[in-house]
N, CA, C, O and CB atoms as a CASP TS submission, in Angstrom:
PFRMAT TS
TARGET T0000
AUTHOR 0000-0000-0000
METHOD Language model
MODEL 1
PARENT N/A
ATOM      1  N   MET     1       0.808  -1.193   0.009  1.00  0.00           N
ATOM      2  CA  MET     1       0.044  -0.068  -0.027  1.00  0.00           C
ATOM      3  C   MET     1       0.917   1.138  -0.005  1.00  0.00           C
ATOM      4  O   MET     1       1.915   1.146   0.715  1.00  0.00           O
ATOM      5  CB  MET     1      -0.901  -0.072   1.049  1.00  0.00           C
ATOM      6  N   GLN     2       0.591   2.188  -0.774  1.00  0.00           N
ATOM      7  CA  GLN     2       1.262   3.467  -0.794  1.00  0.00           C
ATOM      8  C   GLN     2       0.483   4.584  -0.236  1.00  0.00           C
ATOM      9  O   GLN     2      -0.642   4.753  -0.707  1.00  0.00           O
ATOM     10  CB  GLN     2       1.635   3.799  -2.124  1.00  0.00           C
ATOM     11  N   ILE     3       0.889   5.361   0.675  1.00  0.00           N
ATOM     12  CA  ILE     3       0.279   6.583   1.219  1.00  0.00           C
ATOM     13  C   ILE     3       1.063   7.785   0.845  1.00  0.00           C
ATOM     14  O   ILE     3       2.268   7.674   0.619  1.00  0.00           O
ATOM     15  CB  ILE     3       0.156   6.512   2.715  1.00  0.00           C
ATOM     16  N   LYS     4       0.399   9.032   0.759  1.00  0.00           N
ATOM     17  CA  LYS     4       0.974  10.197   0.657  1.00  0.00           C
ATOM     18  C   LYS     4       0.894  10.990   1.907  1.00  0.00           C
ATOM     19  O   LYS     4      -0.189  11.034   2.491  1.00  0.00           O
ATOM     20  CB  LYS     4       0.449  10.843  -0.397  1.00  0.00           C
ATOM     21  N   ILE     5       1.886  11.601   2.365  1.00  0.00           N
ATOM     22  CA  ILE     5       1.964  12.313   3.520  1.00  0.00           C
ATOM     23  C   ILE     5       2.401  13.641   3.215  1.00  0.00           C
ATOM     24  O   ILE     5       3.380  13.765   2.479  1.00  0.00           O
ATOM     25  CB  ILE     5       2.793  11.692   4.462  1.00  0.00           C
ATOM     26  N   LEU     6       1.781  14.723   3.702  1.00  0.00           N
ATOM     27  CA  LEU     6       1.997  16.153   3.443  1.00  0.00           C
ATOM     28  C   LEU     6       2.716  16.682   4.816  1.00  0.00           C
ATOM     29  O   LEU     6       2.382  16.294   5.936  1.00  0.00           O
ATOM     30  CB  LEU     6       0.508  16.960   3.085  1.00  0.00           C
ATOM     31  N   ALA     7       3.609  17.494   4.590  1.00  0.00           N
ATOM     32  CA  ALA     7       4.252  18.100   5.798  1.00  0.00           C
ATOM     33  C   ALA     7       4.540  19.681   5.728  1.00  0.00           C
ATOM     34  O   ALA     7       4.850  20.234   4.673  1.00  0.00           O
ATOM     35  CB  ALA     7       5.598  17.361   6.031  1.00  0.00           C
ATOM     36  N   PHE     8       4.421  20.281   6.822  1.00  0.00           N
ATOM     37  CA  PHE     8       4.513  21.761   6.870  1.00  0.00           C
ATOM     38  C   PHE     8       5.731  22.011   8.146  1.00  0.00           C
ATOM     39  O   PHE     8       6.093  21.149   8.946  1.00  0.00           O
ATOM     40  CB  PHE     8       2.815  22.500   7.244  1.00  0.00           C
ATOM     41  N   GLY     9       6.201  23.364   8.074  1.00  0.00           N
ATOM     42  CA  GLY     9       6.962  23.675   9.226  1.00  0.00           C
ATOM     43  C   GLY     9       8.240  22.894   9.221  1.00  0.00           C
ATOM     44  O   GLY     9       8.865  22.583   8.208  1.00  0.00           O
ATOM     45  N   ILE    10       8.603  22.577  10.607  1.00  0.00           N
ATOM     46  CA  ILE    10       9.823  21.865  10.759  1.00  0.00           C
ATOM     47  C   ILE    10       9.730  20.384  10.290  1.00  0.00           C
ATOM     48  O   ILE    10      10.745  19.715  10.100  1.00  0.00           O
ATOM     49  CB  ILE    10      10.242  21.937  12.191  1.00  0.00           C
ATOM     50  N   ALA    11       8.385  19.866  10.100  1.00  0.00           N
ATOM     51  CA  ALA    11       8.289  18.570   9.509  1.00  0.00           C
ATOM     52  C   ALA    11       8.788  18.436   8.182  1.00  0.00           C
ATOM     53  O   ALA    11       9.387  17.437   7.784  1.00  0.00           O
ATOM     54  CB  ALA    11       7.008  18.152   9.507  1.00  0.00           C
ATOM     55  N   LYS    12       8.500  19.604   7.390  1.00  0.00           N
ATOM     56  CA  LYS    12       8.880  19.621   5.999  1.00  0.00           C
ATOM     57  C   LYS    12      10.278  19.575   5.847  1.00  0.00           C
ATOM     58  O   LYS    12      10.747  18.932   4.908  1.00  0.00           O
ATOM     59  CB  LYS    12       8.378  20.756   5.317  1.00  0.00           C
ATOM     60  N   GLU    13      11.144  20.277   6.786  1.00  0.00           N
ATOM     61  CA  GLU    13      12.512  20.256   6.784  1.00  0.00           C
ATOM     62  C   GLU    13      13.040  18.908   7.169  1.00  0.00           C
ATOM     63  O   GLU    13      14.058  18.471   6.631  1.00  0.00           O
ATOM     64  CB  GLU    13      13.009  21.280   7.642  1.00  0.00           C
ATOM     65  N   ILE    14      12.379  18.226   8.092  1.00  0.00           N
ATOM     66  CA  ILE    14      12.862  16.913   8.478  1.00  0.00           C
ATOM     67  C   ILE    14      12.879  15.861   7.314  1.00  0.00           C
ATOM     68  O   ILE    14      13.825  15.102   7.105  1.00  0.00           O
ATOM     69  CB  ILE    14      11.999  16.403   9.608  1.00  0.00           C
ATOM     70  N   ILE    15      11.674  15.910   6.551  1.00  0.00           N
ATOM     71  CA  ILE    15      11.511  14.840   5.473  1.00  0.00           C
ATOM     72  C   ILE    15      12.145  15.338   4.117  1.00  0.00           C
ATOM     73  O   ILE    15      12.211  14.573   3.154  1.00  0.00           O
ATOM     74  CB  ILE    15       9.918  14.491   5.246  1.00  0.00           C
ATOM     75  N   GLY    16      12.621  16.668   4.059  1.00  0.00           N
ATOM     76  CA  GLY    16      13.138  17.215   2.956  1.00  0.00           C
ATOM     77  C   GLY    16      12.279  17.543   1.920  1.00  0.00           C
ATOM     78  O   GLY    16      12.712  17.526   0.768  1.00  0.00           O
ATOM     79  N   GLY    17      11.132  17.838   2.153  1.00  0.00           N
ATOM     80  CA  GLY    17      10.195  18.441   1.207  1.00  0.00           C
ATOM     81  C   GLY    17       8.769  18.453   1.845  1.00  0.00           C
ATOM     82  O   GLY    17       8.576  18.056   2.994  1.00  0.00           O
ATOM     83  N   THR    18       7.689  18.975   0.956  1.00  0.00           N
ATOM     84  CA  THR    18       6.451  19.082   1.547  1.00  0.00           C
ATOM     85  C   THR    18       5.458  17.730   1.290  1.00  0.00           C
ATOM     86  O   THR    18       4.293  17.632   1.675  1.00  0.00           O
ATOM     87  CB  THR    18       5.834  20.400   0.984  1.00  0.00           C
ATOM     88  N   GLU    19       6.131  16.848   0.637  1.00  0.00           N
ATOM     89  CA  GLU    19       5.359  15.682   0.387  1.00  0.00           C
ATOM     90  C   GLU    19       6.199  14.398   0.479  1.00  0.00           C
ATOM     91  O   GLU    19       7.333  14.393   0.000  1.00  0.00           O
ATOM     92  CB  GLU    19       4.714  15.795  -0.953  1.00  0.00           C
ATOM     93  N   LEU    20       5.704  13.344   1.057  1.00  0.00           N
ATOM     94  CA  LEU    20       6.386  12.133   1.241  1.00  0.00           C
ATOM     95  C   LEU    20       5.552  10.924   0.810  1.00  0.00           C
ATOM     96  O   LEU    20       4.417  10.792   1.269  1.00  0.00           O
ATOM     97  CB  LEU    20       6.792  12.017   2.647  1.00  0.00           C
ATOM     98  N   SER    21       6.034  10.083  -0.004  1.00  0.00           N
ATOM     99  CA  SER    21       5.212   8.832  -0.419  1.00  0.00           C
ATOM    100  C   SER    21       5.888   7.652   0.406  1.00  0.00           C
ATOM    101  O   SER    21       7.109   7.499   0.399  1.00  0.00           O
ATOM    102  CB  SER    21       5.267   8.527  -2.158  1.00  0.00           C
ATOM    103  N   MET    22       5.125   6.923   1.034  1.00  0.00           N
ATOM    104  CA  MET    22       5.630   5.773   1.694  1.00  0.00           C
ATOM    105  C   MET    22       4.927   4.444   1.190  1.00  0.00           C
ATOM    106  O   MET    22       3.705   4.397   1.048  1.00  0.00           O
ATOM    107  CB  MET    22       5.449   5.959   3.203  1.00  0.00           C
ATOM    108  N   ASP    23       5.678   3.470   0.951  1.00  0.00           N
ATOM    109  CA  ASP    23       5.181   2.119   0.709  1.00  0.00           C
ATOM    110  C   ASP    23       5.198   1.337   2.015  1.00  0.00           C
ATOM    111  O   ASP    23       6.208   1.127   2.687  1.00  0.00           O
ATOM    112  CB  ASP    23       6.028   1.399  -0.374  1.00  0.00           C
ATOM    113  N   LEU    24       3.816   0.884   2.330  1.00  0.00           N
ATOM    114  CA  LEU    24       3.703   0.145   3.431  1.00  0.00           C
ATOM    115  C   LEU    24       3.165  -1.396   3.129  1.00  0.00           C
ATOM    116  O   LEU    24       2.393  -1.643   2.203  1.00  0.00           O
ATOM    117  CB  LEU    24       2.812   0.923   4.350  1.00  0.00           C
ATOM    118  N   ALA    25       3.614  -2.261   3.920  1.00  0.00           N
ATOM    119  CA  ALA    25       3.225  -3.729   3.568  1.00  0.00           C
ATOM    120  C   ALA    25       1.728  -3.957   3.944  1.00  0.00           C
ATOM    121  O   ALA    25       1.049  -4.877   3.488  1.00  0.00           O
ATOM    122  CB  ALA    25       4.182  -4.832   4.392  1.00  0.00           C
ATOM    123  N   LYS    26       1.266  -2.966   4.875  1.00  0.00           N
ATOM    124  CA  LYS    26      -0.175  -3.173   5.312  1.00  0.00           C
ATOM    125  C   LYS    26      -0.702  -1.964   5.957  1.00  0.00           C
ATOM    126  O   LYS    26       0.065  -1.062   6.294  1.00  0.00           O
ATOM    127  CB  LYS    26      -0.324  -4.352   6.291  1.00  0.00           C
ATOM    128  N   ASP    27      -2.004  -1.895   6.151  1.00  0.00           N
ATOM    129  CA  ASP    27      -2.559  -0.686   6.885  1.00  0.00           C
ATOM    130  C   ASP    27      -2.102  -0.581   8.231  1.00  0.00           C
ATOM    131  O   ASP    27      -1.986  -1.547   8.985  1.00  0.00           O
ATOM    132  CB  ASP    27      -4.025  -0.688   6.929  1.00  0.00           C
ATOM    133  N   LEU    28      -1.820   0.715   8.552  1.00  0.00           N
ATOM    134  CA  LEU    28      -1.203   0.902   9.934  1.00  0.00           C
ATOM    135  C   LEU    28      -2.063   1.772  10.706  1.00  0.00           C
ATOM    136  O   LEU    28      -2.880   2.501  10.145  1.00  0.00           O
ATOM    137  CB  LEU    28       0.228   1.507   9.896  1.00  0.00           C
ATOM    138  N   SER    29      -1.923   1.735  11.970  1.00  0.00           N
ATOM    139  CA  SER    29      -2.693   2.687  12.809  1.00  0.00           C
ATOM    140  C   SER    29      -1.763   3.985  12.848  1.00  0.00           C
ATOM    141  O   SER    29      -0.566   3.952  12.561  1.00  0.00           O
ATOM    142  CB  SER    29      -3.020   2.055  14.363  1.00  0.00           C
ATOM    143  N   VAL    30      -2.423   5.077  13.218  1.00  0.00           N
ATOM    144  CA  VAL    30      -1.704   6.404  13.270  1.00  0.00           C
ATOM    145  C   VAL    30      -0.579   6.241  14.345  1.00  0.00           C
ATOM    146  O   VAL    30       0.469   6.839  14.099  1.00  0.00           O
ATOM    147  CB  VAL    30      -2.739   7.661  13.658  1.00  0.00           C
ATOM    148  N   GLY    31      -0.645   5.541  15.462  1.00  0.00           N
ATOM    149  CA  GLY    31       0.422   5.412  16.296  1.00  0.00           C
ATOM    150  C   GLY    31       1.564   4.571  15.641  1.00  0.00           C
ATOM    151  O   GLY    31       2.737   4.846  15.894  1.00  0.00           O
ATOM    152  N   GLU    32       1.233   3.561  14.813  1.00  0.00           N
ATOM    153  CA  GLU    32       2.347   2.748  14.167  1.00  0.00           C
ATOM    154  C   GLU    32       2.918   3.704  13.117  1.00  0.00           C
ATOM    155  O   GLU    32       4.143   3.751  13.004  1.00  0.00           O
ATOM    156  CB  GLU    32       1.813   1.302  13.478  1.00  0.00           C
ATOM    157  N   LEU    33       2.156   4.460  12.348  1.00  0.00           N
ATOM    158  CA  LEU    33       2.696   5.392  11.405  1.00  0.00           C
ATOM    159  C   LEU    33       3.703   6.396  12.094  1.00  0.00           C
ATOM    160  O   LEU    33       4.753   6.674  11.514  1.00  0.00           O
ATOM    161  CB  LEU    33       1.532   6.149  10.731  1.00  0.00           C
ATOM    162  N   LYS    34       3.436   6.870  13.164  1.00  0.00           N
ATOM    163  CA  LYS    34       4.262   7.780  13.939  1.00  0.00           C
ATOM    164  C   LYS    34       5.442   7.154  14.212  1.00  0.00           C
ATOM    165  O   LYS    34       6.486   7.762  13.974  1.00  0.00           O
ATOM    166  CB  LYS    34       3.665   8.234  15.160  1.00  0.00           C
ATOM    167  N   GLU    35       5.477   5.872  14.741  1.00  0.00           N
ATOM    168  CA  GLU    35       6.670   5.106  15.041  1.00  0.00           C
ATOM    169  C   GLU    35       7.401   5.017  13.953  1.00  0.00           C
ATOM    170  O   GLU    35       8.588   5.315  14.092  1.00  0.00           O
ATOM    171  CB  GLU    35       6.451   3.834  15.536  1.00  0.00           C
ATOM    172  N   LYS    36       6.962   4.622  12.675  1.00  0.00           N
ATOM    173  CA  LYS    36       7.613   4.444  11.509  1.00  0.00           C
ATOM    174  C   LYS    36       8.388   5.746  11.044  1.00  0.00           C
ATOM    175  O   LYS    36       9.576   5.743  10.724  1.00  0.00           O
ATOM    176  CB  LYS    36       6.631   3.989  10.524  1.00  0.00           C
ATOM    177  N   LEU    37       7.571   6.850  11.048  1.00  0.00           N
ATOM    178  CA  LEU    37       8.158   8.118  10.787  1.00  0.00           C
ATOM    179  C   LEU    37       9.398   8.481  11.628  1.00  0.00           C
ATOM    180  O   LEU    37      10.340   9.070  11.096  1.00  0.00           O
ATOM    181  CB  LEU    37       7.144   9.119  10.976  1.00  0.00           C
ATOM    182  N   THR    38       9.416   8.137  12.943  1.00  0.00           N
ATOM    183  CA  THR    38      10.338   8.393  13.939  1.00  0.00           C
ATOM    184  C   THR    38      11.568   7.519  13.510  1.00  0.00           C
ATOM    185  O   THR    38      12.700   8.002  13.537  1.00  0.00           O
ATOM    186  CB  THR    38       9.754   8.068  15.389  1.00  0.00           C
ATOM    187  N   THR    39      11.351   6.317  13.142  1.00  0.00           N
ATOM    188  CA  THR    39      12.320   5.428  12.938  1.00  0.00           C
ATOM    189  C   THR    39      13.109   5.821  11.534  1.00  0.00           C
ATOM    190  O   THR    39      14.334   5.795  11.420  1.00  0.00           O
ATOM    191  CB  THR    39      11.670   4.012  12.951  1.00  0.00           C
ATOM    192  N   ASP    40      12.260   6.157  10.576  1.00  0.00           N
ATOM    193  CA  ASP    40      12.930   6.537   9.175  1.00  0.00           C
ATOM    194  C   ASP    40      13.487   7.986   9.318  1.00  0.00           C
ATOM    195  O   ASP    40      14.498   8.290   8.683  1.00  0.00           O
ATOM    196  CB  ASP    40      11.793   6.481   7.860  1.00  0.00           C
ATOM    197  N   PHE    41      12.909   8.834  10.074  1.00  0.00           N
ATOM    198  CA  PHE    41      13.469  10.264  10.382  1.00  0.00           C
ATOM    199  C   PHE    41      13.558  10.524  11.851  1.00  0.00           C
ATOM    200  O   PHE    41      12.661  11.097  12.470  1.00  0.00           O
ATOM    201  CB  PHE    41      12.560  11.399   9.753  1.00  0.00           C
ATOM    202  N   PRO    42      14.786  10.039  12.454  1.00  0.00           N
ATOM    203  CA  PRO    42      15.079  10.160  13.798  1.00  0.00           C
ATOM    204  C   PRO    42      14.743  11.628  14.450  1.00  0.00           C
ATOM    205  O   PRO    42      14.380  11.773  15.617  1.00  0.00           O
ATOM    206  CB  PRO    42      16.532   9.809  13.935  1.00  0.00           C
ATOM    207  N   GLU    43      14.917  12.663  13.533  1.00  0.00           N
ATOM    208  CA  GLU    43      14.703  14.109  13.996  1.00  0.00           C
ATOM    209  C   GLU    43      13.354  14.272  14.672  1.00  0.00           C
ATOM    210  O   GLU    43      13.185  15.046  15.614  1.00  0.00           O
ATOM    211  CB  GLU    43      14.786  15.123  12.776  1.00  0.00           C
ATOM    212  N   PHE    44      12.347  13.468  14.124  1.00  0.00           N
ATOM    213  CA  PHE    44      11.069  13.651  14.775  1.00  0.00           C
ATOM    214  C   PHE    44      11.012  13.327  16.232  1.00  0.00           C
ATOM    215  O   PHE    44      10.328  13.982  17.018  1.00  0.00           O
ATOM    216  CB  PHE    44      10.096  12.866  14.110  1.00  0.00           C
ATOM    217  N   ALA    45      11.755  12.291  16.581  1.00  0.00           N
ATOM    218  CA  ALA    45      11.852  12.018  18.151  1.00  0.00           C
ATOM    219  C   ALA    45      12.404  13.253  19.037  1.00  0.00           C
ATOM    220  O   ALA    45      12.292  13.224  20.262  1.00  0.00           O
ATOM    221  CB  ALA    45      12.879  10.741  18.406  1.00  0.00           C
ATOM    222  N   LYS    46      12.934  14.211  18.443  1.00  0.00           N
ATOM    223  CA  LYS    46      13.430  15.307  19.166  1.00  0.00           C
ATOM    224  C   LYS    46      12.278  16.535  19.412  1.00  0.00           C
ATOM    225  O   LYS    46      12.416  17.506  20.157  1.00  0.00           O
ATOM    226  CB  LYS    46      14.696  15.822  18.351  1.00  0.00           C
ATOM    227  N   LEU    47      11.196  16.233  18.636  1.00  0.00           N
ATOM    228  CA  LEU    47      10.067  17.312  18.756  1.00  0.00           C
ATOM    229  C   LEU    47       9.294  16.971  20.054  1.00  0.00           C
ATOM    230  O   LEU    47       9.133  15.825  20.473  1.00  0.00           O
ATOM    231  CB  LEU    47       9.005  17.309  17.412  1.00  0.00           C
ATOM    232  N   ARG    48       8.835  18.099  20.641  1.00  0.00           N
ATOM    233  CA  ARG    48       7.761  18.029  21.848  1.00  0.00           C
ATOM    234  C   ARG    48       6.738  17.209  21.521  1.00  0.00           C
ATOM    235  O   ARG    48       6.378  16.345  22.320  1.00  0.00           O
ATOM    236  CB  ARG    48       7.114  19.359  22.239  1.00  0.00           C
ATOM    237  N   SER    49       6.175  17.353  20.395  1.00  0.00           N
ATOM    238  CA  SER    49       4.871  16.576  20.095  1.00  0.00           C
ATOM    239  C   SER    49       4.964  16.275  18.556  1.00  0.00           C
ATOM    240  O   SER    49       5.820  16.783  17.832  1.00  0.00           O
ATOM    241  CB  SER    49       3.436  17.484  20.486  1.00  0.00           C
ATOM    242  N   LEU    50       4.093  15.484  18.171  1.00  0.00           N
ATOM    243  CA  LEU    50       3.881  15.183  16.744  1.00  0.00           C
ATOM    244  C   LEU    50       2.464  14.645  16.584  1.00  0.00           C
ATOM    245  O   LEU    50       2.077  13.611  17.129  1.00  0.00           O
ATOM    246  CB  LEU    50       4.947  14.144  16.201  1.00  0.00           C
ATOM    247  N   ALA    51       1.777  15.356  15.861  1.00  0.00           N
ATOM    248  CA  ALA    51       0.356  14.835  15.616  1.00  0.00           C
ATOM    249  C   ALA    51       0.131  14.683  14.234  1.00  0.00           C
ATOM    250  O   ALA    51       0.776  15.317  13.400  1.00  0.00           O
ATOM    251  CB  ALA    51      -0.728  15.733  16.167  1.00  0.00           C
ATOM    252  N   LEU    52      -0.852  13.783  13.918  1.00  0.00           N
ATOM    253  CA  LEU    52      -1.207  13.558  12.460  1.00  0.00           C
ATOM    254  C   LEU    52      -2.742  13.913  12.336  1.00  0.00           C
ATOM    255  O   LEU    52      -3.558  13.596  13.201  1.00  0.00           O
ATOM    256  CB  LEU    52      -0.895  11.960  11.974  1.00  0.00           C
ATOM    257  N   ALA    53      -3.071  14.620  11.143  1.00  0.00           N
ATOM    258  CA  ALA    53      -4.278  14.756  10.892  1.00  0.00           C
ATOM    259  C   ALA    53      -4.712  13.912   9.599  1.00  0.00           C
ATOM    260  O   ALA    53      -3.935  13.848   8.647  1.00  0.00           O
ATOM    261  CB  ALA    53      -4.503  16.136  10.819  1.00  0.00           C
ATOM    262  N   VAL    54      -5.715  13.389   9.574  1.00  0.00           N
ATOM    263  CA  VAL    54      -6.205  12.480   8.526  1.00  0.00           C
ATOM    264  C   VAL    54      -7.561  12.941   7.964  1.00  0.00           C
ATOM    265  O   VAL    54      -8.615  13.063   8.589  1.00  0.00           O
ATOM    266  CB  VAL    54      -6.329  11.046   9.084  1.00  0.00           C
ATOM    267  N   ASN    55      -7.331  13.170   6.675  1.00  0.00           N
ATOM    268  CA  ASN    55      -8.697  13.793   5.913  1.00  0.00           C
ATOM    269  C   ASN    55      -9.038  15.111   6.520  1.00  0.00           C
ATOM    270  O   ASN    55     -10.214  15.469   6.447  1.00  0.00           O
ATOM    271  CB  ASN    55     -10.095  12.800   6.077  1.00  0.00           C
ATOM    272  N   GLY    56      -8.204  15.847   7.085  1.00  0.00           N
ATOM    273  CA  GLY    56      -8.564  17.182   7.467  1.00  0.00           C
ATOM    274  C   GLY    56      -8.894  17.209   9.077  1.00  0.00           C
ATOM    275  O   GLY    56      -9.156  18.285   9.616  1.00  0.00           O
ATOM    276  N   THR    57      -8.875  16.135   9.728  1.00  0.00           N
ATOM    277  CA  THR    57      -9.166  16.050  11.164  1.00  0.00           C
ATOM    278  C   THR    57      -7.979  15.347  11.860  1.00  0.00           C
ATOM    279  O   THR    57      -7.376  14.354  11.452  1.00  0.00           O
ATOM    280  CB  THR    57     -10.529  15.271  11.425  1.00  0.00           C
ATOM    281  N   TYR    58      -7.737  16.127  13.108  1.00  0.00           N
ATOM    282  CA  TYR    58      -6.780  15.524  14.125  1.00  0.00           C
ATOM    283  C   TYR    58      -7.382  14.169  14.534  1.00  0.00           C
ATOM    284  O   TYR    58      -8.586  14.003  14.730  1.00  0.00           O
ATOM    285  CB  TYR    58      -6.571  16.498  15.450  1.00  0.00           C
ATOM    286  N   VAL    59      -6.437  13.209  14.648  1.00  0.00           N
ATOM    287  CA  VAL    59      -6.930  11.851  15.016  1.00  0.00           C
ATOM    288  C   VAL    59      -6.049  11.305  16.117  1.00  0.00           C
ATOM    289  O   VAL    59      -4.959  11.809  16.388  1.00  0.00           O
ATOM    290  CB  VAL    59      -6.932  10.869  13.775  1.00  0.00           C
ATOM    291  N   GLY    60      -6.565  10.241  16.754  1.00  0.00           N
ATOM    292  CA  GLY    60      -5.956   9.654  17.804  1.00  0.00           C
ATOM    293  C   GLY    60      -5.081   8.457  17.162  1.00  0.00           C
ATOM    294  O   GLY    60      -5.222   8.080  15.999  1.00  0.00           O
ATOM    295  N   ASP    61      -4.156   7.913  18.085  1.00  0.00           N
ATOM    296  CA  ASP    61      -3.291   6.876  17.617  1.00  0.00           C
ATOM    297  C   ASP    61      -3.921   5.506  17.165  1.00  0.00           C
ATOM    298  O   ASP    61      -3.232   4.656  16.601  1.00  0.00           O
ATOM    299  CB  ASP    61      -2.359   6.629  18.666  1.00  0.00           C
ATOM    300  N   ASP    62      -5.206   5.330  17.425  1.00  0.00           N
ATOM    301  CA  ASP    62      -5.857   4.040  17.188  1.00  0.00           C
ATOM    302  C   ASP    62      -6.460   3.996  15.676  1.00  0.00           C
ATOM    303  O   ASP    62      -6.683   2.905  15.151  1.00  0.00           O
ATOM    304  CB  ASP    62      -7.031   3.822  18.308  1.00  0.00           C
ATOM    305  N   LEU    63      -6.694   5.117  15.052  1.00  0.00           N
ATOM    306  CA  LEU    63      -7.057   5.235  13.748  1.00  0.00           C
ATOM    307  C   LEU    63      -6.382   4.422  12.695  1.00  0.00           C
ATOM    308  O   LEU    63      -5.156   4.463  12.590  1.00  0.00           O
ATOM    309  CB  LEU    63      -6.938   6.477  13.450  1.00  0.00           C
ATOM    310  N   ILE    64      -7.125   3.678  11.902  1.00  0.00           N
ATOM    311  CA  ILE    64      -6.160   2.866  10.816  1.00  0.00           C
ATOM    312  C   ILE    64      -6.141   3.651   9.490  1.00  0.00           C
ATOM    313  O   ILE    64      -7.184   3.930   8.899  1.00  0.00           O
ATOM    314  CB  ILE    64      -6.747   1.246  10.466  1.00  0.00           C
ATOM    315  N   VAL    65      -4.921   3.997   9.046  1.00  0.00           N
ATOM    316  CA  VAL    65      -4.698   4.781   7.773  1.00  0.00           C
ATOM    317  C   VAL    65      -4.836   3.806   6.636  1.00  0.00           C
ATOM    318  O   VAL    65      -4.421   2.651   6.732  1.00  0.00           O
ATOM    319  CB  VAL    65      -3.254   5.503   7.729  1.00  0.00           C
ATOM    320  N   THR    66      -5.424   4.281   5.557  1.00  0.00           N
ATOM    321  CA  THR    66      -5.575   3.630   4.373  1.00  0.00           C
ATOM    322  C   THR    66      -4.992   4.249   3.171  1.00  0.00           C
ATOM    323  O   THR    66      -4.660   5.423   3.336  1.00  0.00           O
ATOM    324  CB  THR    66      -6.859   3.434   4.185  1.00  0.00           C
ATOM    325  N   SER    67      -4.786   3.752   1.999  1.00  0.00           N
ATOM    326  CA  SER    67      -4.219   4.448   0.934  1.00  0.00           C
ATOM    327  C   SER    67      -5.072   5.591   0.392  1.00  0.00           C
ATOM    328  O   SER    67      -4.555   6.507  -0.248  1.00  0.00           O
ATOM    329  CB  SER    67      -3.926   3.517  -0.101  1.00  0.00           C
ATOM    330  N   GLN    68      -6.267   5.542   0.626  1.00  0.00           N
ATOM    331  CA  GLN    68      -7.248   6.652   0.359  1.00  0.00           C
ATOM    332  C   GLN    68      -7.216   7.917   1.161  1.00  0.00           C
ATOM    333  O   GLN    68      -7.723   8.955   0.734  1.00  0.00           O
ATOM    334  CB  GLN    68      -8.538   6.144   0.518  1.00  0.00           C
ATOM    335  N   ASP    69      -6.624   7.832   2.310  1.00  0.00           N
ATOM    336  CA  ASP    69      -6.490   8.843   3.242  1.00  0.00           C
ATOM    337  C   ASP    69      -5.449   9.892   2.842  1.00  0.00           C
ATOM    338  O   ASP    69      -4.416   9.602   2.239  1.00  0.00           O
ATOM    339  CB  ASP    69      -6.171   8.252   4.519  1.00  0.00           C
ATOM    340  N   GLU    70      -5.810  11.212   3.242  1.00  0.00           N
ATOM    341  CA  GLU    70      -4.832  12.293   3.237  1.00  0.00           C
ATOM    342  C   GLU    70      -4.250  12.408   4.550  1.00  0.00           C
ATOM    343  O   GLU    70      -5.024  12.629   5.482  1.00  0.00           O
ATOM    344  CB  GLU    70      -5.418  13.596   2.826  1.00  0.00           C
ATOM    345  N   VAL    71      -3.005  12.294   4.784  1.00  0.00           N
ATOM    346  CA  VAL    71      -2.248  12.394   5.960  1.00  0.00           C
ATOM    347  C   VAL    71      -1.369  13.574   5.941  1.00  0.00           C
ATOM    348  O   VAL    71      -0.583  13.770   5.015  1.00  0.00           O
ATOM    349  CB  VAL    71      -1.483  11.203   6.170  1.00  0.00           C
ATOM    350  N   VAL    72      -1.497  14.412   7.012  1.00  0.00           N
ATOM    351  CA  VAL    72      -0.659  15.519   7.141  1.00  0.00           C
ATOM    352  C   VAL    72       0.038  15.401   8.563  1.00  0.00           C
ATOM    353  O   VAL    72      -0.580  15.016   9.556  1.00  0.00           O
ATOM    354  CB  VAL    72      -1.487  16.853   6.952  1.00  0.00           C
ATOM    355  N   ILE    73       1.278  15.739   8.576  1.00  0.00           N
ATOM    356  CA  ILE    73       2.181  15.875   9.818  1.00  0.00           C
ATOM    357  C   ILE    73       1.917  17.246  10.358  1.00  0.00           C
ATOM    358  O   ILE    73       2.058  18.273   9.694  1.00  0.00           O
ATOM    359  CB  ILE    73       3.786  15.687   9.488  1.00  0.00           C
ATOM    360  N   ILE    74       1.522  17.196  11.616  1.00  0.00           N
ATOM    361  CA  ILE    74       1.305  18.459  12.290  1.00  0.00           C
ATOM    362  C   ILE    74       2.373  18.504  13.348  1.00  0.00           C
ATOM    363  O   ILE    74       2.295  17.781  14.341  1.00  0.00           O
ATOM    364  CB  ILE    74      -0.157  18.598  12.893  1.00  0.00           C
ATOM    365  N   PRO    75       3.497  19.445  13.130  1.00  0.00           N
ATOM    366  CA  PRO    75       4.478  19.639  14.051  1.00  0.00           C
ATOM    367  C   PRO    75       3.973  20.474  15.282  1.00  0.00           C
ATOM    368  O   PRO    75       2.807  20.869  15.301  1.00  0.00           O
ATOM    369  CB  PRO    75       5.617  20.272  13.375  1.00  0.00           C
ATOM    370  N   PRO    76       4.842  20.745  16.310  1.00  0.00           N
ATOM    371  CA  PRO    76       4.544  21.549  17.402  1.00  0.00           C
ATOM    372  C   PRO    76       4.438  22.869  16.780  1.00  0.00           C
ATOM    373  O   PRO    76       5.150  23.218  15.838  1.00  0.00           O
ATOM    374  CB  PRO    76       5.564  21.469  18.539  1.00  0.00           C
ATOM    375  N   VAL    77       3.365  23.733  17.425  1.00  0.00           N
ATOM    376  CA  VAL    77       3.245  25.061  16.968  1.00  0.00           C
ATOM    377  C   VAL    77       3.450  25.983  18.143  1.00  0.00           C
ATOM    378  O   VAL    77       3.051  25.630  19.253  1.00  0.00           O
ATOM    379  CB  VAL    77       1.912  25.289  16.296  1.00  0.00           C
ATOM    380  N   SER    78       4.040  27.126  17.969  1.00  0.00           N
ATOM    381  CA  SER    78       4.254  28.061  19.039  1.00  0.00           C
ATOM    382  C   SER    78       3.765  29.471  18.637  1.00  0.00           C
ATOM    383  O   SER    78       3.574  29.660  17.435  1.00  0.00           O
ATOM    384  CB  SER    78       5.738  28.085  19.423  1.00  0.00           C
ATOM    385  N   GLY    79       3.568  30.354  19.392  1.00  0.00           N
ATOM    386  CA  GLY    79       3.242  31.587  19.144  1.00  0.00           C
ATOM    387  C   GLY    79       2.269  32.321  20.201  1.00  0.00           C
ATOM    388  O   GLY    79       2.030  31.767  21.274  1.00  0.00           O
ATOM    389  N   GLY    80       1.788  33.407  19.925  1.00  0.00           N
ATOM    390  CA  GLY    80       1.093  34.142  20.968  1.00  0.00           C
ATOM    391  C   GLY    80       0.064  34.922  20.475  1.00  0.00           C
ATOM    392  O   GLY    80      -0.616  35.603  21.242  1.00  0.00           O
TER
END
């Protein structure tokens, strides 16, 4: 299965662009996908938080991601 992941802010710098295609052997939960991203890109482990949005909605770690989903990496946000 292939999924497309979009990235913004520091996440874009970590993956080296705004879009990442990943080939996965099976559907993964959001938690498993975060673990894979951290394994493939160790800089993610240094962030305070890492959230994913699927199809425009922040989701928990239990949601299963499929090839039809739009996945966005949401890095920590600061500001005032």
